[in-house]
C-alpha positions as CSV (number, residue, x, y, z in Angstrom):
1,M,23.8,21.1,14.4
2,E,28.1,21.0,15.9
3,N,26.7,21.8,18.7
4,M,24.5,18.4,18.6
5,N,26.9,15.6,20.7
6,Q,27.6,11.8,19.2
7,S,25.0,10.0,21.6
8,L,21.6,12.6,20.6
9,E,23.3,11.9,17.0
10,K,22.8,8.2,16.5
11,T,20.4,8.3,18.1
12,L,18.2,10.2,16.2
13,C,19.4,8.1,13.2
14,F,17.1,5.6,14.8
15,M,14.5,6.6,15.7
16,I,14.6,8.3,12.4
17,Y,15.4,5.1,10.4
18,G,13.9,2.8,12.5
19,S,9.9,5.1,11.5
20,L,10.5,5.0,8.0
21,M,11.7,0.6,8.6
22,V,8.4,0.3,9.7
23,L,6.5,2.6,7.2
24,A,7.9,0.2,4.6
25,I,7.5,-3.4,6.8
26,G,3.5,-1.9,7.3
27,L,2.2,0.4,5.0
28,V,0.7,-2.7,3.3
29,T,0.9,-5.2,5.5
30,S,-0.6,-4.9,9.5
31,P,-1.5,-1.5,10.6
32,T,-1.6,-2.3,13.9
33,I,2.4,-2.0,13.9
34,L,2.0,1.2,12.2
35,A,1.3,2.4,15.9
36,L,5.7,2.0,16.3
37,S,6.1,4.7,13.6
38,H,5.1,7.6,15.1
39,I,6.1,6.2,18.0
40,L,9.3,6.4,17.1
41,M,9.6,9.4,15.4
42,A,7.6,11.6,18.5
43,V,11.5,12.6,20.4
44,P,12.8,13.9,16.3
45,M,9.6,16.0,16.2
46,I,9.9,17.5,19.9
47,Y,13.7,18.0,18.9
48,F,12.9,19.6,15.9
49,A,9.8,21.5,17.1
50,G,11.9,24.8,18.2
51,K,15.4,24.3,15.9
52,A,13.2,24.1,11.9
53,N,13.4,27.7,10.0
54,Y,9.8,27.2,9.5
55,K,10.2,30.1,6.5
56,S,12.5,27.6,4.3
57,Y,9.0,25.3,4.8
58,S,6.5,25.1,1.1
59,K,2.8,26.3,1.1
60,S,2.2,22.8,0.9
61,A,3.3,22.7,4.1
62,W,1.4,25.4,5.9
63,A,-1.9,24.8,4.1
64,L,-1.8,20.9,6.2
65,L,-1.3,22.5,9.4
66,I,-4.1,24.5,8.8
67,M,-6.0,21.9,8.0
68,A,-4.5,20.0,11.2
69,I,-5.9,23.2,12.4
70,M,-9.6,23.2,11.4
71,I,-9.8,19.5,11.9
72,I,-9.4,20.1,15.6
73,L,-11.9,23.3,16.0
74,S,-14.4,20.9,14.2
75,V,-14.0,18.6,17.1
76,L,-14.0,21.0,19.2
77,C,-16.6,23.0,18.0
78,N,-19.5,20.1,18.1
79,Q,-19.0,18.9,21.1
80,D,-22.6,18.8,21.3
81,I,-23.5,16.3,18.6
82,A,-19.7,14.2,19.4
83,V,-20.9,10.7,20.1
84,K,-16.8,9.2,21.7
85,G,-16.0,13.0,22.2
86,Y,-12.9,14.2,21.9
87,A,-11.8,11.0,20.7
88,P,-11.4,11.9,17.1
89,L,-8.8,14.4,18.1
90,T,-6.6,12.2,18.9
91,K,-6.9,10.9,15.1
92,T,-5.4,14.4,14.1
93,K,-2.1,13.5,14.7
94,Y,-1.6,12.1,11.0
95,F,-2.0,15.9,10.0
96,L,0.6,17.0,12.7
97,I,3.8,15.0,12.1
98,G,3.0,15.6,8.9
99,F,4.1,18.7,9.3
100,F,6.2,18.2,12.3
101,S,8.4,15.2,10.8
102,L,9.1,17.5,7.7
103,A,12.6,18.4,9.7
104,P,13.9,15.8,11.1
105,Y,13.6,13.7,7.7
106,A,15.0,16.7,6.2
107,W,17.6,16.4,8.1
108,Y,18.2,12.9,8.2
109,F,18.2,12.7,5.1
110,K,20.6,16.6,4.3
111,N,23.5,14.5,7.1
112,H,22.8,11.2,6.5
113,Y,21.7,10.1,3.5
114,D,23.4,6.4,2.7
115,V,22.6,4.3,-0.7
116,K,23.1,1.1,1.3
117,K,20.2,2.3,3.6
118,I,17.5,4.0,1.4
119,S,18.3,0.5,-0.5
120,R,17.2,-1.7,2.1
121,L,14.4,0.4,2.6
122,L,13.0,-0.8,-0.9
123,Y,13.8,-4.3,-0.6
124,V,11.9,-4.3,2.4
125,F,9.4,-2.4,0.6
126,C,8.1,-4.4,-1.7
127,V,9.2,-7.6,-0.1
128,A,6.7,-6.7,2.9
129,T,4.1,-5.9,0.3
130,T,4.7,-8.9,-2.1
131,F,4.2,-11.1,1.0
132,A,1.2,-9.4,1.6
133,T,0.0,-9.4,-2.0
134,L,0.5,-13.3,-2.1
135,V,-0.8,-14.2,1.0
136,G,-4.4,-12.3,-0.3
137,V,-4.3,-14.3,-3.5
138,I,-3.4,-17.1,-2.7
139,S,-6.1,-17.1,0.4
140,R,-8.5,-15.5,-2.3
141,Y,-8.2,-19.1,-3.8
142,W,-7.7,-21.4,-0.6
143,E,-10.5,-19.4,1.0
144,F,-8.9,-19.6,4.4
145,N,-5.7,-17.0,5.2
146,P,-2.6,-19.8,6.5
147,V,-1.1,-16.0,8.6
148,T,-4.1,-15.1,10.5
149,W,-5.8,-17.9,10.2
150,R,-8.7,-17.1,9.5
151,V,-11.5,-17.9,7.0
152,I,-12.1,-15.3,4.0
153,S,-14.3,-13.9,1.1
154,P,-13.6,-16.5,-1.7
155,I,-14.4,-13.7,-4.4
156,R,-11.8,-10.6,-3.9
157,N,-7.9,-10.6,-2.6
158,A,-8.4,-8.6,0.9
159,G,-4.5,-9.2,1.3
160,L,-2.7,-10.0,4.2
161,F,-5.1,-7.8,6.9
162,G,-8.8,-8.5,5.2
163,M,-9.6,-5.3,5.2
164,V,-10.7,-5.0,0.5
165,M,-11.0,-2.2,0.2
166,N,-8.4,-0.3,3.0
167,Y,-5.6,-2.6,1.4
168,A,-6.5,-2.5,-2.3
169,H,-6.3,2.0,-1.7
170,N,-2.7,1.7,-0.2
171,L,-2.0,-1.4,-3.0
172,S,-2.3,1.3,-5.2
173,F,-0.5,3.3,-3.7
174,F,2.3,1.2,-4.3
175,L,2.3,0.6,-7.6
176,I,2.9,3.7,-9.0
177,I,5.6,4.4,-6.9
178,I,6.7,1.3,-8.4
179,T,6.0,1.9,-12.0
180,G,7.5,5.2,-11.0
181,M,10.8,3.5,-10.2
182,I,10.2,1.0,-13.8
183,I,9.6,4.5,-15.8
184,Y,13.0,5.6,-13.8
185,R,15.2,3.6,-13.7
186,N,17.8,4.7,-14.9
187,R,17.9,7.1,-11.8
188,I,17.3,4.1,-9.1
189,K,19.2,1.2,-10.9
190,E,21.8,2.1,-7.1
191,Y,19.2,1.2,-5.5
192,I,17.5,-2.0,-6.0
193,N,17.9,-5.0,-9.3
194,L,15.5,-3.9,-11.8
195,N,14.5,-7.1,-12.4
196,F,13.4,-8.1,-8.7
197,L,11.4,-4.8,-9.6
198,Y,9.8,-6.5,-11.8
199,V,8.4,-9.1,-10.9
200,V,7.3,-7.0,-8.2
201,F,5.5,-5.7,-10.5
202,V,3.9,-8.4,-11.8
203,I,2.9,-9.9,-8.6
204,N,1.4,-6.7,-6.7
205,L,-1.0,-5.9,-10.8
206,I,-2.2,-9.2,-10.9
207,G,-3.2,-8.9,-6.7
208,L,-4.6,-5.5,-7.1
209,Y,-6.9,-6.9,-10.7
210,L,-8.2,-9.5,-8.4
211,T,-9.3,-6.8,-5.4
212,Y,-12.2,-5.9,-8.0
213,T,-11.5,-2.4,-6.0
214,R,-12.9,-0.3,-8.8
215,G,-11.8,2.8,-7.3
216,A,-8.8,2.0,-7.0
217,W,-8.0,0.5,-10.5
218,L,-9.3,4.1,-11.5
219,A,-7.3,6.0,-9.5
220,Y,-3.9,3.9,-11.0
221,L,-5.2,4.2,-13.9
222,V,-5.9,7.9,-14.3
223,A,-2.2,8.0,-13.0
224,V,0.2,6.3,-14.8
225,P,-0.2,9.1,-18.5
226,F,0.8,11.7,-15.4
227,F,4.7,10.6,-15.3
228,L,4.5,11.7,-18.8
229,F,2.8,15.0,-17.9
230,K,5.8,17.7,-17.6
231,S,7.7,16.4,-20.4
232,N,5.6,14.7,-22.9
233,K,1.6,16.5,-24.0
234,K,1.5,15.0,-27.4
235,K,2.4,11.3,-25.5
236,F,0.5,11.6,-22.6
237,G,-2.9,12.0,-24.6
238,T,-2.1,8.6,-26.0
239,F,-2.4,6.7,-22.5
240,I,-4.7,8.5,-21.4
241,I,-7.5,7.7,-24.2
242,V,-5.0,3.7,-23.4
243,A,-5.5,4.4,-20.3
244,A,-9.0,3.6,-20.0
245,L,-9.8,1.4,-23.1
246,L,-7.5,-1.0,-20.4
247,G,-9.7,0.0,-18.0
248,G,-12.8,-0.7,-20.4
249,I,-10.9,-4.1,-21.2
250,L,-10.3,-5.3,-17.4
251,F,-13.9,-4.4,-17.0
252,K,-15.5,-6.7,-19.2
253,L,-13.0,-9.1,-17.9
254,A,-13.8,-8.8,-14.1
255,G,-17.5,-9.3,-15.0
256,E,-19.4,-9.9,-12.6
257,N,-17.3,-9.5,-10.0
258,V,-17.2,-5.6,-11.0
259,V,-21.3,-5.6,-11.0
260,R,-22.1,-4.3,-7.7
261,P,-25.0,-2.0,-8.4
262,G,-25.9,-2.0,-4.7
263,S,-23.1,-0.4,-3.5
264,E,-22.9,2.3,-5.6
265,K,-26.7,3.0,-4.0
266,E,-24.8,2.7,-0.8
267,R,-22.4,5.9,-1.5
268,I,-25.1,8.0,-3.7
269,S,-26.9,8.0,-0.2
270,Q,-23.8,9.0,2.0
271,W,-23.1,11.6,-0.2
272,Q,-26.3,12.9,-0.1
273,A,-26.2,12.4,3.4
274,A,-22.4,14.4,4.3
275,F,-23.9,17.6,2.3
276,A,-27.4,17.5,4.4
277,A,-24.3,18.3,7.5
278,F,-22.5,20.4,5.8
279,K,-26.1,22.8,5.0
280,E,-27.1,22.2,8.8
281,R,-23.8,23.2,9.7
282,P,-22.0,24.7,7.4
283,I,-18.5,26.8,8.6
284,L,-17.5,23.7,10.5
285,G,-19.8,20.6,10.1
286,Y,-20.2,18.1,11.9
287,G,-17.0,17.2,13.1
288,Y,-14.2,15.1,12.3
289,L,-14.9,11.6,12.4
290,N,-19.2,12.7,13.4
291,F,-20.4,12.6,10.4
292,E,-20.4,8.1,10.1
293,Q,-22.4,9.0,13.4
294,H,-25.0,10.9,12.1
295,S,-25.0,9.3,8.7
296,S,-28.3,7.2,9.3
297,D,-29.9,9.7,11.2
298,L,-29.8,12.0,8.7
299,K,-31.0,9.7,5.8
300,Q,-33.9,9.5,8.7
301,R,-34.8,13.3,8.6
302,Y,-33.8,14.0,4.8
303,D,-35.8,10.8,3.8
304,L,-32.6,9.6,2.2
305,P,-31.7,6.1,0.4
306,E,-30.2,2.8,1.9
307,K,-31.6,4.6,5.3
308,Q,-30.1,0.8,6.4
309,F,-26.6,1.4,5.8
310,A,-24.5,4.0,7.6
311,G,-21.0,4.8,7.7
312,H,-18.1,7.1,6.8
313,A,-19.1,9.1,3.0
314,H,-16.4,7.3,1.2
315,S,-15.2,10.0,-1.2
316,N,-12.8,12.5,1.0
317,L,-15.0,15.2,-0.6
318,F,-17.7,14.9,1.4
319,E,-15.9,14.2,3.9
320,M,-13.9,16.7,4.6
321,L,-17.5,18.7,3.3
322,G,-20.0,16.9,5.7
323,S,-17.9,16.6,8.7
324,T,-15.0,20.0,8.7
325,G,-17.8,22.1,6.9
326,I,-16.1,24.9,4.3
327,L,-13.2,26.4,6.4
328,G,-11.9,22.2,6.3
329,F,-12.7,21.7,2.7
330,I,-10.9,24.6,1.3
331,S,-8.6,23.5,3.9
332,F,-8.0,20.5,2.2
333,M,-7.5,21.6,-1.0
334,V,-5.7,24.1,-1.3
335,W,-3.4,21.5,0.5
336,L,-3.9,19.6,-2.6
337,L,-3.6,22.3,-4.8
338,F,-0.2,23.8,-2.9
339,W,1.2,20.2,-2.9
340,F,0.8,18.7,-6.8
341,K,2.6,22.9,-8.2
342,E,5.0,22.5,-6.3
343,T,5.3,19.0,-7.0
344,F,4.8,20.1,-10.5
345,E,7.7,22.5,-10.6
346,D,9.5,20.2,-9.0
347,S,12.7,17.9,-11.4
348,G,13.4,15.7,-8.6
349,T,13.7,12.4,-8.6
350,I,11.0,11.5,-5.8
351,A,8.7,14.8,-7.2
352,Y,8.3,13.1,-10.5
353,I,7.6,9.8,-9.4
354,S,5.0,11.9,-6.5
355,L,3.3,13.5,-8.5
356,P,1.1,10.7,-10.4
357,F,0.6,9.5,-6.3
358,I,-0.3,12.8,-6.1
359,L,-3.8,11.7,-8.9
360,V,-4.1,8.1,-7.1
361,F,-5.6,9.7,-3.7
362,F,-6.9,12.3,-5.8
363,I,-9.1,10.0,-8.0
364,G,-9.5,6.8,-5.6
365,G,-10.7,9.7,-2.9
366,L,-13.5,10.7,-5.1
367,T,-14.9,6.8,-3.8
368,Q,-13.5,6.4,-0.4
369,S,-12.7,8.6,2.5
370,T,-9.2,7.7,3.0
371,I,-8.6,10.3,4.4
372,S,-9.9,9.4,7.4
373,L,-8.8,6.4,7.7
374,G,-6.1,5.5,9.6
375,I,-4.1,2.6,7.5
376,N,-4.4,5.3,4.4
377,L,-3.3,7.8,6.1
378,F,0.0,6.3,7.2
379,F,0.4,6.0,3.8
380,I,-0.8,9.2,2.3
381,I,0.6,11.5,4.9
382,G,4.0,9.5,4.9
383,G,4.6,9.9,1.4
384,Y,3.7,13.7,1.6
385,S,6.1,14.0,4.7
386,I,8.8,11.5,2.6
387,Q,8.8,14.0,-0.5
388,K,8.7,17.1,1.0
389,A,11.6,17.0,2.8
390,A,13.5,15.6,0.2
391,S,12.9,18.7,-1.5
392,L,13.7,21.3,2.7
393,K,16.9,19.0,2.9
394,N,19.2,21.5,0.7
395,N,17.2,24.2,2.0
396,L,17.2,23.0,5.5
397,K,18.9,25.8,8.1
398,I,19.3,23.7,11.3
């Protein structure tokens, strides 16, 4: 990078750090402002696209790019049934940005790493998320959101922006990161006050409980023992048992708040409809984000239950299968497997925290289509890119 002038370098630094700051502020608070994160990364991605050493990229990075291509093809090849035409192509930006942001992030981490800046990001991340949780909890009991000025359901904590499922799954991502920071507190104590971190953990753990979102609960509880997966297999097994008992206790305490047989029937009917879509168009499915528009019709034609209920597949596996076919599904699974394998083999602190993060993504995605929802994709793909860039920086040759 000897040829980069000082003005350009400052601009790139400002945009990359600004993008990270927007993520820290908005991941669990506001889906609206998150678009600014992508806007800020546009110039750095374009600049580094022709300079990156792609030979140093991991297999998971290439799998992510291939998955993005399969998603694009699924849209292009299904225009005969596309309700929204080519509009879903704009959503592929999440996956493409995940690939093309690796070089800018890696360059920044390698050449402009600053403890104070990282510390500032962590504090903003914690404060913004905790604020959203406190607003959600207060709103639940007041039945009114004092920030958005809206009457809300008194049953579940919906965070700041009022979308229970999306908020709950992003909160489970956040909590697994905070849990990892507490477990590896000796590695991160220079970045953040530990007493502050404990308070953040407790408030948001209560917040997650009050969402009464079973998939997010399960994802978090299953993922926590994986902090011991690499270092202590015996304790790992013990923690799995403890997590299962704790989960049972939580469900018992929640009582009728989590007993939703109607919701379970609706999910199963969506899985059946997605599989029917796959059987009809097995190669590239119905097209990314297009299954949702046809789920009701599929239920009518195949006489599936819950015909009145339509929407996405409520499962990442069935969503990818029904909307992108076998090619999209395989590329998705290959990406996940390589990501998990590479993270398991990485000894960095971020990797140690990222292993359970992947589990939260996978387990939570069994009952929710986080792979098709923008607010969740910001967190998932952002988490992936930051982790892989932190590993890539040591092999970066730009």
